[in-house]
C-alpha positions as CSV (number, residue, x, y, z in Angstrom):
1,M,11.5,25.7,47.0
2,G,13.9,23.7,44.8
3,T,11.0,21.8,43.1
4,V,9.2,25.0,42.2
5,C,12.3,26.1,40.3
6,V,12.6,22.8,38.4
7,D,8.9,23.0,37.4
8,R,9.3,26.5,36.1
9,R,12.3,25.4,34.0
10,R,10.2,22.5,32.5
11,L,7.4,24.9,31.8
12,W,9.7,27.4,30.0
13,R,11.2,24.5,28.0
14,A,7.7,23.4,26.9
15,V,6.9,27.0,26.0
16,D,10.2,27.3,24.0
17,V,9.1,24.3,21.9
18,A,5.4,25.1,21.7
19,I,5.7,28.6,20.3
20,P,7.8,27.7,17.2
21,L,5.5,24.6,16.6
22,A,2.4,26.8,16.7
23,G,4.1,29.3,14.3
24,M,4.9,26.6,11.9
25,A,1.4,25.2,12.0
26,L,0.0,28.6,11.2
27,I,2.4,29.1,8.3
28,A,2.0,25.6,6.8
29,G,0.0,25.3,3.6
30,T,-2.6,22.7,2.6
31,A,-1.5,19.4,1.2
32,L,-3.4,18.1,-1.8
33,A,-3.0,14.4,-2.0
34,G,-4.9,13.6,-5.2
35,T,-3.4,16.1,-7.7
36,D,0.0,14.6,-8.4
37,T,0.2,12.7,-11.7
38,T,3.8,11.7,-11.6
39,F,3.3,7.9,-11.6
40,D,0.0,7.7,-13.5
41,T,1.7,6.4,-16.7
42,A,3.4,3.6,-14.8
43,L,0.3,2.8,-12.8
44,D,-1.8,2.6,-16.0
45,L,0.8,0.4,-17.7
46,F,1.0,-2.0,-14.8
47,T,-2.7,-2.2,-14.2
48,N,-3.4,-2.8,-17.9
49,F,-0.7,-5.5,-17.9
50,L,-2.2,-7.4,-14.9
51,E,-5.8,-7.0,-16.1
52,G,-5.0,-8.1,-19.7
53,S,-2.6,-10.6,-21.2
54,G,-0.1,-10.4,-18.4
55,G,-2.6,-11.6,-15.8
56,K,-3.6,-14.5,-18.1
57,I,0.0,-15.5,-18.5
58,I,0.7,-15.4,-14.7
59,T,-2.5,-17.5,-14.1
60,V,-1.5,-20.1,-16.8
61,L,2.1,-20.3,-15.4
62,S,0.7,-20.9,-12.0
63,L,-1.7,-23.5,-13.3
64,A,1.1,-25.2,-15.1
65,G,3.2,-25.3,-11.9
66,G,0.3,-27.0,-10.2
67,I,-0.1,-29.6,-12.9
68,V,3.6,-30.4,-12.9
69,G,3.3,-30.8,-9.1
70,L,0.4,-33.2,-9.6
71,A,2.2,-35.1,-12.3
72,S,5.2,-35.6,-10.0
73,G,3.1,-37.9,-7.9
74,R,2.6,-35.8,-4.8
75,F,-0.9,-34.4,-4.3
76,S,-1.5,-31.3,-2.3
77,L,-4.5,-29.1,-2.1
78,A,-2.2,-26.1,-2.5
79,Q,-1.4,-27.3,-6.1
80,I,-5.1,-26.6,-7.0
81,A,-5.8,-23.7,-4.6
82,V,-2.8,-21.6,-5.5
83,P,-3.5,-21.3,-9.2
84,V,-7.2,-20.5,-8.5
85,G,-6.1,-17.9,-5.9
86,V,-3.7,-16.4,-8.4
87,G,-6.4,-16.2,-11.1
88,V,-8.9,-14.6,-8.8
89,G,-6.3,-12.3,-7.3
90,V,-5.1,-11.1,-10.7
91,G,-8.6,-10.8,-12.1
92,T,-10.3,-9.0,-9.3
93,G,-7.5,-7.9,-7.0
94,V,-6.3,-4.9,-9.1
95,P,-9.7,-3.2,-9.4
96,I,-10.3,-3.8,-5.7
97,V,-7.0,-2.3,-4.7
98,T,-7.4,0.6,-7.1
99,S,-10.8,1.5,-5.9
100,T,-9.7,1.2,-2.3
101,I,-6.8,3.6,-2.8
102,T,-9.0,6.0,-4.8
103,A,-11.6,6.0,-2.0
104,V,-9.0,6.6,0.7
105,I,-7.3,9.5,-1.1
């Protein structure tokens, strides 16, 4: 008989939690993810910077770092691959990320 009493207590504890949760779920409004424009200005500024002259500057600096590494006498494939990866990432990465985020939202 002792276990039946414990099971009833657990049941009532679950009911005590479930009823308020169900009430909150019924009262909750809808969330609209794509309507906020708070950070649009910053996003546009950063995107334009990376796709424009900023992306070119980053790529040239990366290339210059690779050339300095080559001139120092130590050859590594990373000295060539990193500037190429940075250029590709800056040139095509921003539109890919932006379109992915837009598609998810």
